[in-house]
DRENTOR-816447 format. One record per atom (N, C-alpha, C): residue in three letters; x negated, y, z. Coordinates in steps of 0.2 Angstrom, whole numbers, plus 5000, padded with zeros to 4 digits. Layout:
<recs>
ALAXYZ ...
</recs>
This chain:
<recs>
MET499649945000 MET500050005000 MET499650065000 ALA499050065003 ALA498550125003 ALA498350144997 ASP498250094992 ASP498050114985 ASP498650144982 THR499250114983 THR499850144979 THR499950214982 PHE499850224988 PHE499950294991 PHE499450344988 ARG498850324987 ARG498250364985 ARG498450384978 GLU498650334974 GLU498850354967 GLU499450394966 THR499950384970 THR500550424971 THR500350494973 GLU499950504978 GLU499650574980 GLU499350604974 LYS498850574971 LYS498550604965 LYS499050634960 LYS499550594958 LYS500050614953 LYS500450674956 ILE500650674962 ILE501050724965 ILE500650794966 LEU500050784969 LEU499650844970 LEU499450884963 ALA499350844958 ALA499250864951 ALA499750914948 SER500350904951 SER500950944948 SER501151004953 GLY500751014958 GLY500851074962 GLY500651134959 ILE500851194961 ILE500651264959 ILE500151284964 GLU499551304962 GLU499151324967 GLU499251404969 MET499251414975 MET499351484978 MET498951504983 ARG498751564984 ARG498251584989 ARG498651634994 TYR498651625000 TYR498951675005 TYR498351705009 LEU498451775011 LEU497951805015 LEU498051795022 SER497551805026 SER497551795033 SER498151835036 GLU498551815041 GLU499051845044 GLU499651855040 GLU499751815035 GLU500351825030 GLU500851765032 HIS501451785032 HIS502051735034 HIS502151695028 ILE502151625029 ILE502351585023 ILE503151575023 PHE503451565029 PHE504151565030 PHE504251585037 ARG504951595038 ARG505151615045 ARG505751565047 LYS505751545053 LYS506251505056 LYS506951525053 GLY507351475051 GLY508051495049 GLY508051505042 GLN507551525038 GLN507551535031 GLN507651475027 LYS508051485022 LYS508251425018 LYS507551395015 ALA507451325016 ALA506851295014 ALA506951285006 GLU506651325002 GLU506651324995 GLU505951294992 PHE505451284997 PHE504851254994 PHE504551204999 VAL504151164997 VAL503751115000 VAL502951144999 PHE502551145004 PHE501851165004 PHE501451115005 PHE500851115002 PHE500351065004 PHE499751115005 LEU499451115011 LEU498951155013 LEU498251115011 LYS497951155006 LYS497251125004 LYS496751155008 GLU496751215010 GLU496151245014 GLU496451295019 GLY496251305025 GLY496451355029 GLY496751335035 SER496951385039 SER497251365046 SER497951405047 LEU498351375050 LEU499051395051 LEU499251405058 LEU499751445059 LEU500051455066 LEU500851435065 MET501051385069 MET501751375068 MET502051395075 ASP502651435074 ASP502951465080 ASP503651425080 TRP503751375085 TRP504351335085 TRP504751365090 PRO505451345090 PRO505851365096 PRO505551355103 LEU505851385108 LEU505551385114 LEU505251315117 GLU505651265116 GLU505451195118 GLU504751175116 LYS504651185110 LYS503951165107 LYS503451215107 GLY503551285107 GLY503051335108 GLY502751345101 LYS502051355102 LYS501651365096 LYS501151305095 SER500951295089 SER500451245087 SER500051265081 ARG499551245080 ARG499051265075 ARG498851205070 ILE498751215064 ILE498451165059 ILE497851205057 ILE497251165059 ILE496651195057 ILE496251155052 ASN496151175046 ASN495751145041 ASN495951075040 LEU496651055040 LEU496850985039 LEU497350985033 PRO497150955028 PRO497650955022 PRO498250915024 CYS498850945023 CYS499450915025 CYS500050945021 PHE500650905020 PHE501250935018 PHE501650965023 ILE501951025021 ILE502351065026 ILE503051075023 GLY503551055026 GLY504251075024 GLY504651015020 ILE504350955021 ILE504550895018 ILE505250875021 GLU505350875028 GLU505950865031 GLU506550905029 GLU506350975029 GLU506851025027 GLU507051015020 ALA506650995015 ALA506750985008 ALA507150925007 MET507050875011 MET507350805010 MET508050815013 ASP508150845018 ASP508750855022 ASP509250915020 GLY508950955016 GLY509351015014 GLY509351065020 LYS508951065025 LYS508951105031 LYS508551175029 ASN508651215034 ASN508251285034 ASN507651265038 TYR507051305037 TYR506451295041 TYR506551295048 GLY506251245052 GLY506351245059 GLY505851285063 CYS505451315060 CYS504951355063 CYS504751415059 SER504351465062 SER504051515057 SER503251495056 MET503051505051 MET502351485049 MET501951545046 LYS501351555049 LYS500951605046 LYS500251585045 THR499851615041 THR499151595040 THR498751635046 LEU498251595048 LEU497751625053 LEU497151655049 VAL496951625043 VAL496451645039 VAL496651645032 ASP496251665027 ASP496451655020 ASP496551575019 CYS497151565015 CYS497351495014 CYS497451475007 LYS497351415005 LYS497551394998 LYS498051334999 PHE498551344995 PHE499151294995 PHE499251264988 LEU499551204988 LEU499951184982 LEU500651194984 VAL501051224980 VAL501751234981 VAL502251204976 PHE502751174979 PHE503251134975 PHE503951164977 GLU504251184971 GLU504951204972 GLU505351144975 ARG505851154979 ARG506251104982 ARG506551054977 LYS506851084972 LYS507251054966 LYS506651004963 TYR506151034961 TYR505550994958 TYR505350944963 PHE505250954969 PHE504950904974 PHE505450844974 LEU506150864974 LEU506550804975 LEU506550764968 MET506450794963 MET506350764956 MET505750714957 LEU505250744959 LEU504550704960 LEU504750634964 MET505150644969 MET505250584974 MET505650534970 ASN505950544965 ASN506350494960 ASN505850474955 GLU505350514953 GLU504950494947 GLU504450444948 PHE504150434954 PHE503650394956 PHE503950334961 GLU503850274959 GLU504150224963 GLU503950224971 ALA503350244972 ALA503150244979 ALA503150314982 ALA503450364979 ALA503550434982 ALA503950434988 THR504550404988 THR504950404994 THR504650385000 PRO504350315000 PRO503950295006 PRO503350335008 TYR503050365003 TYR502450405004 TYR502650475007 PHE503150505005 PHE503450565008 PHE503650555015 LEU504050495016 LEU504250485023 LEU503650475028 GLN503150445025 GLN502550435029 GLN502250505031 LYS502150545026 LYS501850615026 LYS502350655031 ARG502950645031 ARG503450685035 ARG503250665042 GLU503150605044 GLU503050575050 GLU502350605053 ASP501850605048 ASP501150625050 ASP501250705052 PHE501650745048 PHE501750815050 PHE502050815057 ASN502550775058 ASN502950785065 ASN502450765071 ILE502050715070 ILE501550705075 ILE501050765075 LEU500750785070 LEU500350845070 LEU500550905073 SER501250915072 SER501450985074 SER501750975082 SER501750915085 SER502050915091 SER501550925097 
</recs>
């Protein structure tokens, strides 16, 4: 399964649009409609969760952000901003959902990545 996930990841990442964000720039705010899924390529982020979770950081760790919201049609559950200049691959929600259907291993791959993010952000 690991090889299948690596191949799936290569195909998916090749289809993202690369964007750069400056330090201290908001990526999204809590309650905002989740229109995009982000893959952090480089940089560090601050996530500001509702009171029970507080704040958490992602520092130089490539990961997907917004998978759960995109899959479930939810609004973003936290606010996120950059701590330094960051580089992302960005996927429009509609396109992201299409990718999930395009590749056989995409759904289990994204379910795993969603779980990885939930562990990372707790």
